[in-house]
C-alpha positions in Angstrom: 152.1 65.6 -36.0 155.9 64.7 -36.5 156.9 66.1 -39.6 161.0 65.9 -41.0 162.0 68.4 -43.5 165.7 67.9 -45.1 167.8 70.6 -47.0 171.1 71.0 -47.6 171.3 68.5 -51.4 172.4 69.8 -54.6 174.4 69.5 -57.3 178.5 69.0 -56.5 181.8 68.4 -58.2 183.6 65.0 -57.5 185.1 65.2 -54.6 183.4 68.1 -53.0 181.4 68.5 -49.7 177.9 68.9 -49.1 176.1 68.9 -45.8 172.5 67.9 -44.9 170.3 68.6 -42.1 166.9 67.5 -40.9 165.0 69.1 -38.8 162.0 67.5 -36.6 159.1 69.2 -35.7 156.2 68.1 -33.4 158.2 67.9 -30.3 161.3 67.2 -28.4 162.8 63.7 -29.3 165.8 63.4 -27.4 167.8 60.1 -27.8 165.6 58.4 -30.2 167.1 57.1 -33.2 167.3 59.4 -36.3 169.2 58.8 -39.5 169.7 58.8 -43.2 169.1 56.5 -46.3 169.5 57.1 -49.7 167.9 55.5 -53.1 169.2 55.8 -56.5 167.2 55.8 -60.0 166.3 51.9 -60.5 167.6 50.9 -57.0 166.6 49.9 -53.4 166.8 52.8 -50.5 169.9 52.2 -48.7 171.2 52.3 -45.1 174.2 55.3 -45.1 174.1 56.4 -41.2 172.5 55.9 -38.1 172.5 58.1 -34.7 170.6 55.9 -32.1 171.8 57.4 -28.3 174.7 58.5 -28.9 176.0 55.4 -31.1 176.5 56.2 -34.6 176.3 53.6 -37.5 177.8 53.6 -41.1 176.8 51.6 -44.2 180.5 50.5 -45.6 180.2 52.7 -48.4 180.6 55.8 -46.5 182.4 54.9 -43.6 185.6 57.1 -43.3 183.9 60.2 -45.7 180.6 60.9 -44.0 179.8 62.0 -40.9 176.3 62.0 -38.9 175.5 64.6 -36.2 172.5 65.4 -33.9 171.5 68.6 -32.2 168.9 67.6 -29.5 168.3 70.8 -28.5 167.4 71.8 -32.4 165.6 68.6 -32.9 168.1 68.2 -36.0 170.1 65.3 -37.6 173.0 66.5 -39.7 175.0 64.4 -42.4 178.4 66.3 -43.3 179.6 64.2 -46.4 182.5 64.5 -47.9 185.1 63.4 -50.9 181.5 62.8 -52.6 181.9 60.2 -55.5 179.4 60.3 -58.7 178.0 56.7 -56.9 176.3 59.0 -54.2 174.1 60.6 -56.3 170.8 59.7 -54.8 167.8 60.9 -52.9 168.5 61.2 -49.2 166.0 60.8 -46.9 166.2 61.4 -43.1 163.9 58.9 -40.9 163.2 59.2 -37.2 162.0 56.3 -35.3 159.2 56.4 -32.6 158.1 53.2 -30.7 157.2 51.4 -33.6 156.4 53.7 -36.0 158.8 55.3 -38.5 158.7 58.5 -40.2 160.4 60.0 -42.8 161.4 63.0 -44.6 160.3 64.2 -48.7 163.8 63.6 -49.1 166.5 65.7 -51.0 168.6 65.4 -54.2 172.4 65.3 -54.3 173.6 64.6 -57.7 177.9 64.3 -57.6 179.2 65.1 -61.3 182.4 63.0 -62.2 
């Protein structure tokens, strides 16, 4: 059974940095797509970043500030978030795509104060 466990969220001042981690358990997922979405209160879940076979994709709102990386040996994906803004405040969810199935983590709260 696949499980995704996120960590690294918290409270930070605007301009600060946080690093999120998402570890997948169940088996080795090699080159499968992993990434991050986020959801703010009253808003729909939105795409943040994706690692897919070595290709990196970012939403326009985080490009240049966030960096996604992957440690395949550890089955872990990271999201380094720099120059954080209050509008980055959200619950961040990692995901893993295996064939037709998308697995989601439980979410980790990121709060950026102004």
